C-alpha positions as CSV (number, residue, x, y, z in Angstrom):
1,X,-16.6,11.2,-31.0
2,X,-13.9,13.7,-32.3
3,X,-10.3,12.4,-32.7
4,X,-8.4,15.3,-31.0
5,X,-5.3,14.1,-29.3
6,X,-4.0,17.7,-28.7
7,X,-7.3,18.6,-26.9
8,X,-6.9,15.6,-24.5
9,X,-3.1,15.9,-24.0
10,X,-3.1,19.5,-22.9
11,X,-4.3,18.5,-19.4
12,X,-2.5,15.1,-19.2
13,X,0.4,14.4,-16.9
14,X,2.3,11.4,-15.6
15,X,2.4,10.2,-12.0
16,X,6.1,9.9,-12.2
17,X,7.8,12.6,-10.2
18,X,4.6,13.6,-8.5
19,X,3.8,13.6,-4.8
20,X,0.6,11.5,-4.1
21,X,-1.2,11.3,-0.8
22,X,-4.1,9.2,0.4
23,X,-6.6,10.3,3.0
24,X,-6.9,7.1,5.2
25,X,-4.8,4.0,4.7
26,X,-7.0,1.2,5.7
27,X,-7.5,-1.9,3.6
28,X,-8.2,0.1,0.4
29,X,-5.8,3.0,1.1
30,X,-2.9,0.6,1.6
31,X,-3.7,-1.2,-1.6
32,X,-3.8,2.1,-3.5
33,X,-0.3,3.0,-2.2
34,X,1.0,-0.4,-3.2
35,X,-0.4,0.0,-6.7
36,X,1.2,3.5,-7.0
37,X,4.7,2.2,-6.1
38,X,5.7,1.1,-9.7
39,X,4.8,4.6,-11.1
40,X,8.0,6.2,-9.6
41,X,6.2,8.9,-7.7
42,X,8.4,11.5,-6.0
43,X,6.8,10.6,-2.7
44,X,3.9,8.6,-1.4
45,X,2.2,10.1,1.7
46,X,-0.7,9.1,3.9
47,X,-2.9,10.6,6.6
48,X,-4.6,8.3,9.1
49,X,-5.3,8.2,12.8
50,X,-3.1,5.2,13.1
51,X,0.2,4.5,11.3
52,X,1.2,1.5,9.2
53,X,3.9,-0.7,10.7
54,X,7.4,0.5,10.0
55,X,7.9,-2.7,8.0
56,X,5.0,-2.0,5.7
57,X,6.0,1.7,5.3
58,X,9.5,0.6,4.2
59,X,8.1,-2.1,1.9
60,X,5.8,0.4,0.1
61,X,8.1,3.4,0.4
62,X,5.5,5.7,2.0
63,X,5.5,8.2,4.8
64,X,2.8,9.2,7.3
65,X,1.9,12.9,7.7
66,X,0.1,13.5,11.0
67,X,-1.6,16.7,10.0
68,X,-4.1,16.6,7.1
69,X,-3.6,20.1,5.9
70,X,0.2,19.7,6.0
71,X,-0.1,16.6,3.7
72,X,-2.5,18.3,1.3
73,X,-0.1,21.3,0.8
74,X,2.6,18.9,-0.5
75,X,0.5,16.7,-2.8
76,X,0.1,16.9,-6.5
77,X,-2.6,14.2,-6.3
78,X,-4.8,13.5,-3.3
79,X,-6.9,10.3,-3.3
80,X,-9.8,9.9,-0.7
81,X,-10.0,6.4,0.7
82,X,-11.8,7.0,4.0
83,X,-15.3,5.8,5.1
84,X,-18.2,8.3,5.3
85,X,-19.3,9.1,8.8
86,X,-20.1,12.2,10.9
87,X,-16.5,13.5,10.9
88,X,-15.8,13.0,7.1
89,X,-19.1,14.2,5.7
90,X,-18.4,17.4,3.8
91,X,-14.7,17.1,4.8
92,X,-13.4,18.5,1.5
93,X,-15.2,21.9,1.6
94,X,-14.0,25.2,0.3
95,X,-11.8,25.8,3.3
96,X,-10.0,22.5,3.2
97,X,-9.6,22.6,-0.6
98,X,-7.9,26.0,-0.2
99,X,-5.2,24.3,1.8
100,X,-4.4,22.0,-1.1
101,X,-1.5,22.7,-3.4
102,X,-2.8,25.0,-6.2
103,X,-3.4,23.1,-9.4
104,X,-3.5,19.7,-7.8
105,X,-5.9,16.8,-8.5
106,X,-8.5,15.3,-6.2
107,X,-9.6,11.7,-6.7
108,X,-12.7,10.4,-4.8
109,X,-13.6,6.8,-5.0
110,X,-14.8,6.6,-1.4
111,X,-18.2,8.3,-0.9
112,X,-19.7,11.3,-2.7
113,X,-20.7,13.2,0.4
114,X,-17.2,13.4,1.7
115,X,-16.7,16.4,-0.7
116,X,-19.0,19.4,-1.0
117,X,-19.9,19.2,-4.7
118,X,-20.4,23.0,-5.2
119,X,-17.0,23.7,-3.6
120,X,-15.3,21.2,-5.9
121,X,-16.9,22.7,-8.9
122,X,-15.9,26.2,-7.9
123,X,-12.3,25.0,-7.2
124,X,-12.0,23.6,-10.7
125,X,-13.3,26.8,-12.2
126,X,-10.9,29.0,-10.3
127,X,-7.9,26.7,-11.0
128,X,-7.4,25.7,-7.3
129,X,-8.0,22.2,-8.5
130,X,-6.6,21.1,-11.9
131,X,-8.8,18.1,-12.0
132,X,-11.4,16.0,-10.1
133,X,-11.9,12.3,-10.6
134,X,-14.9,10.8,-8.9
135,X,-16.6,7.4,-9.1
136,X,-19.1,8.3,-6.4
137,X,-21.7,11.0,-6.2
138,X,-24.1,12.6,-3.7
139,X,-26.9,12.0,-4.2
140,X,-26.9,8.9,-6.4
141,X,-28.1,8.7,-9.1
142,X,-26.8,12.2,-9.8
143,X,-29.6,14.6,-10.9
144,X,-29.3,16.3,-14.3
145,X,-28.3,19.6,-12.7
146,X,-25.6,18.1,-10.4
147,X,-22.7,20.6,-10.5
148,X,-20.1,17.9,-11.0
149,X,-21.7,16.8,-14.2
150,X,-20.6,20.0,-15.8
151,X,-17.6,21.2,-13.7
152,X,-14.5,21.9,-15.8
153,X,-11.0,23.3,-15.2
154,X,-10.5,27.0,-15.7
155,X,-12.9,29.8,-16.9
156,X,-12.8,28.4,-20.5
157,X,-13.7,24.8,-19.6
158,X,-10.4,23.0,-20.3
159,X,-11.3,19.5,-19.2
160,X,-10.3,18.4,-15.7
161,X,-13.4,16.3,-15.1
162,X,-13.1,12.6,-14.8
163,X,-16.3,11.7,-13.1
164,X,-18.0,8.4,-14.0
165,X,-21.1,6.6,-12.7
166,X,-20.5,4.5,-9.5
167,X,-19.2,1.6,-11.5
168,X,-15.6,0.7,-10.6
169,X,-16.7,-1.9,-8.1
170,X,-19.4,-3.6,-10.3
171,X,-17.3,-5.9,-12.4
172,X,-18.6,-9.4,-12.7
173,X,-15.7,-10.6,-10.6
174,X,-16.5,-8.0,-7.9
175,X,-20.2,-9.1,-7.9
176,X,-19.1,-12.7,-7.2
177,X,-17.1,-11.5,-4.2
178,X,-20.0,-9.5,-2.9
179,X,-22.3,-12.5,-3.2
180,X,-19.8,-14.8,-1.5
181,X,-19.2,-12.3,1.3
182,X,-23.0,-11.9,1.9
183,X,-23.5,-15.6,1.9
184,X,-20.7,-16.1,4.4
185,X,-22.1,-13.4,6.7
186,X,-25.6,-14.9,6.6
187,X,-24.4,-18.5,7.2
188,X,-22.4,-17.3,10.2
189,X,-25.4,-15.5,11.6
190,X,-28.0,-18.2,11.2
191,X,-25.6,-21.0,12.4
192,X,-25.0,-19.0,15.6
193,X,-21.3,-19.0,15.1
194,X,-21.0,-15.3,14.6
195,X,-17.4,-15.8,13.4
196,X,-17.4,-12.8,11.2
197,X,-14.3,-11.4,9.5
198,X,-13.1,-8.2,11.2
199,X,-13.5,-6.3,7.9
200,X,-17.2,-7.2,7.7
201,X,-18.0,-5.6,11.1
202,X,-19.0,-2.0,11.4
203,X,-20.9,-2.2,14.7
204,X,-20.4,-4.8,17.4
205,X,-21.8,-4.9,21.0
206,X,-23.6,-1.6,20.4
207,X,-20.5,0.4,19.4
208,X,-18.3,0.9,16.4
209,X,-16.1,-2.0,15.7
210,X,-13.3,0.3,14.6
211,X,-12.4,4.0,14.9
212,X,-12.3,4.1,11.1
213,X,-16.1,4.6,11.1
214,X,-16.1,7.4,13.7
215,X,-16.0,7.1,17.4
216,X,-19.1,8.0,19.5
217,X,-18.6,9.5,22.9
218,X,-19.1,7.0,25.6
219,X,-22.1,7.5,27.8
């Protein structure tokens, strides 16, 4: 409850003039890039297995980087927007975090298990990461001894922790959308139409509906 502006401001920066990159640029990742456009970032980058169309890239003002480590080395801020599957679980471990630009920020609003929590905490303490913002945890609810509850930047605990409970998608408006989407899926199934929206499908005909969720080897 203290009113200490100086304490807060010593680790506060603008997005203006910063290079920001998103890991994955699906429906959510693209919207993140669009929302970043008015902040006058130095550059907007993305890493994904498939590119946006040239028209969309031009409209947003973003650029694809084909190698993840190459993108991380350029970014002041990295935001994770990929699904959790066998290839992304533990993706941001000590080794990958070491490839990030020293003193950068990592934002994870995707899934908690995409990062190795102990490695993120250590990266904050060492200064490899300047800050970590997470709306997701692994496991959930986070136990009292979860390392990201207490992780701070630098050896003297100078902030850098912006973790919150998994709450950003639980507004009353969002809950209405969830309910409407669930209702539409059930009605489609029980009517026999099976006319689902592409974004509602994870598995179809015994295989992943999209490579975004990982691709199993064909038998």
